[in-house]
C-alpha positions as CSV (number, residue, x, y, z in Angstrom):
1,L,-187.3,17.3,-85.2
2,S,-189.8,18.9,-87.9
3,L,-189.9,15.4,-89.5
4,G,-191.1,13.7,-86.3
5,L,-193.6,16.3,-85.4
6,G,-195.0,16.0,-88.8
7,L,-195.3,12.3,-87.9
8,I,-196.9,12.7,-84.7
9,N,-199.4,15.8,-85.7
10,G,-200.5,13.6,-88.5
11,A,-201.5,10.4,-86.3
12,S,-202.4,12.4,-83.1
13,T,-206.3,12.9,-83.8
14,N,-206.9,9.5,-85.4
15,F,-205.0,7.9,-82.4
16,F,-206.8,9.7,-80.0
17,V,-210.4,8.9,-81.3
18,D,-209.7,5.6,-83.1
19,T,-207.1,4.1,-80.7
20,L,-207.7,5.5,-77.1
21,G,-211.5,6.0,-77.8
22,L,-211.6,9.7,-76.7
23,S,-214.6,11.4,-77.0
24,G,-214.5,15.0,-78.8
25,T,-214.9,16.6,-75.6
26,Q,-211.8,15.0,-74.0
27,V,-209.8,15.6,-76.9
28,L,-210.8,19.3,-76.5
29,W,-210.0,19.1,-72.8
30,L,-206.6,17.5,-73.8
31,A,-205.7,20.3,-76.1
32,G,-206.6,22.9,-73.1
33,I,-204.5,21.0,-70.5
34,R,-201.3,20.8,-72.9
35,E,-201.5,24.8,-72.8
36,I,-200.8,24.7,-69.1
37,P,-196.9,24.3,-69.5
38,G,-196.9,27.2,-71.6
39,L,-198.7,29.4,-69.2
40,M,-196.1,28.3,-66.5
41,L,-193.1,29.1,-69.1
42,M,-191.8,32.2,-67.5
43,F,-191.4,30.4,-64.2
44,I,-189.7,27.1,-65.9
45,A,-187.7,29.5,-68.2
46,A,-186.3,31.3,-64.9
47,L,-185.4,28.2,-63.3
48,M,-183.4,27.3,-66.4
49,M,-182.0,30.7,-67.7
50,H,-178.5,29.7,-66.3
51,L,-177.9,26.8,-68.6
52,P,-176.1,27.7,-72.0
53,L,-178.7,28.1,-74.6
54,A,-177.7,25.0,-76.6
55,R,-178.3,22.9,-73.5
56,R,-181.4,24.5,-72.7
57,A,-182.8,23.7,-76.1
58,A,-181.4,20.1,-76.0
59,L,-182.9,19.7,-72.8
60,S,-186.3,20.7,-74.2
61,L,-186.2,18.7,-77.2
62,A,-185.3,15.6,-75.0
63,L,-188.3,16.4,-72.8
64,M,-190.6,16.8,-76.0
65,G,-189.1,13.6,-77.6
66,L,-189.5,11.3,-74.5
67,G,-193.0,12.9,-73.9
68,Y,-194.1,12.0,-77.6
69,A,-192.5,8.6,-77.6
70,L,-194.3,7.9,-74.8
71,Y,-197.7,8.1,-76.3
72,A,-196.8,5.1,-78.0
73,S,-197.3,3.0,-74.3
74,V,-200.5,5.1,-73.4
75,H,-203.9,3.0,-73.1
76,S,-205.8,5.6,-71.0
77,Y,-207.2,9.1,-70.7
78,A,-205.0,10.0,-67.7
79,G,-201.8,8.5,-69.6
80,V,-202.3,10.6,-72.3
81,I,-202.8,13.6,-70.1
82,T,-199.7,12.7,-68.2
83,T,-197.4,12.4,-71.6
84,S,-199.0,15.2,-73.3
85,L,-197.9,17.5,-70.1
86,I,-194.2,16.1,-70.4
87,A,-194.2,16.7,-74.3
88,S,-195.8,20.4,-73.8
89,L,-193.3,21.2,-71.4
90,G,-190.3,20.3,-73.8
91,F,-192.4,21.9,-76.5
92,H,-193.0,25.3,-74.9
93,N,-189.6,25.6,-73.8
94,W,-188.1,24.8,-77.2
95,M,-190.6,27.3,-79.3
96,P,-188.9,30.4,-77.9
97,L,-185.2,28.9,-78.1
98,Q,-185.3,27.8,-81.7
99,S,-184.9,31.4,-82.7
100,S,-182.2,32.2,-80.5
101,L,-180.6,29.2,-81.5
102,G,-180.6,29.6,-85.1
103,L,-179.6,33.1,-84.9
104,G,-176.7,32.4,-82.5
105,L,-175.6,29.9,-85.2
106,T,-174.9,32.9,-87.8
107,R,-173.9,36.6,-88.4
108,K,-176.0,39.4,-88.1
109,E,-175.9,40.1,-91.9
110,H,-177.0,36.6,-92.6
111,S,-179.7,36.3,-90.3
112,G,-182.7,36.8,-92.4
113,R,-181.6,34.3,-94.9
114,V,-180.6,31.5,-92.1
115,M,-184.0,32.0,-90.5
116,G,-186.0,31.8,-93.4
117,S,-184.0,28.6,-94.6
118,L,-184.5,27.1,-91.3
119,S,-188.3,27.7,-91.1
120,A,-188.5,26.5,-95.0
121,V,-186.6,23.3,-94.4
122,G,-188.5,22.4,-90.9
123,A,-192.1,23.2,-93.1
124,L,-190.9,20.7,-95.6
125,A,-189.7,18.1,-93.3
126,S,-192.8,18.4,-91.5
127,I,-194.9,18.1,-94.8
128,L,-192.9,15.0,-95.5
129,G,-193.6,13.6,-92.1
130,M,-197.3,14.0,-92.7
131,G,-197.3,12.5,-95.9
132,L,-195.3,9.5,-94.7
133,M,-197.9,9.0,-92.0
134,T,-200.7,9.1,-94.6
135,L,-198.7,6.7,-96.7
136,L,-198.3,4.3,-93.9
137,A,-201.3,4.7,-91.8
138,R,-202.9,1.6,-93.3
139,T,-200.0,-0.9,-92.6
140,V,-198.4,0.7,-89.6
141,P,-199.8,1.1,-86.3
142,L,-200.5,4.8,-84.8
143,R,-198.7,4.2,-82.0
144,S,-195.1,3.6,-84.1
145,F,-195.7,6.8,-85.6
146,F,-195.3,8.2,-81.9
147,A,-192.2,6.0,-81.1
148,F,-190.6,6.9,-84.3
149,G,-191.2,10.7,-84.4
150,G,-190.5,11.1,-80.6
151,L,-187.2,9.2,-81.3
152,G,-186.4,11.6,-84.1
153,I,-186.9,14.4,-81.5
154,V,-184.9,13.0,-79.1
155,L,-182.1,12.3,-81.8
156,A,-182.4,16.0,-82.9
157,A,-181.8,16.9,-78.9
158,L,-178.6,14.8,-79.2
159,L,-177.3,16.8,-82.1
160,V,-178.5,20.1,-80.4
161,G,-177.0,19.1,-77.3
162,R,-173.4,18.8,-79.2
163,L,-173.4,22.4,-80.2
164,P,-170.9,24.7,-78.4
165,K,-172.0,26.1,-74.9
166,N,-171.5,29.7,-76.0
167,I,-174.1,29.9,-78.9
168,G,-176.1,32.9,-78.2
169,D,-174.0,34.3,-75.5
170,T,-173.9,38.1,-75.0
171,A,-171.0,40.4,-73.2
172,K,-174.4,41.6,-70.9
173,A,-174.7,39.9,-67.9
174,K,-177.7,38.0,-67.2
175,P,-180.0,39.2,-64.6
């Protein structure tokens, strides 16, 4: 997941400006529009709360990966807004779930170490993704980084989807 996000984050600004020809104002508007799913998160989370944690996480990652992979086929501002909203919906759903999923995979006495390790490995993978993008940027089209990054995130979704359904369950009834 983080390797894919590193590829995507490393390529996005150059892709928006150099490949799509967006102006600075359009890039800023795009950044604002991508926050709309974040503002709607409580409604989206309420719709998905009856799904097991691992399934919600896998669905969120799949949506994020699909949205980012679709960037590779975008040729217009309207297209990049549409794919950004898809990716952002998955991203904003994934963000609060990742900690719950990590905590559900360990015992309480090891939770700090596990969360720190997951964070460190994620940061390293993201840096590697950005470094890889930097090394290959002159020889590989920017669209490819979105395709490979999105595919990596979809692969992460498939792996998370294989986790047991009862991760993160508590004895307390859901509202």
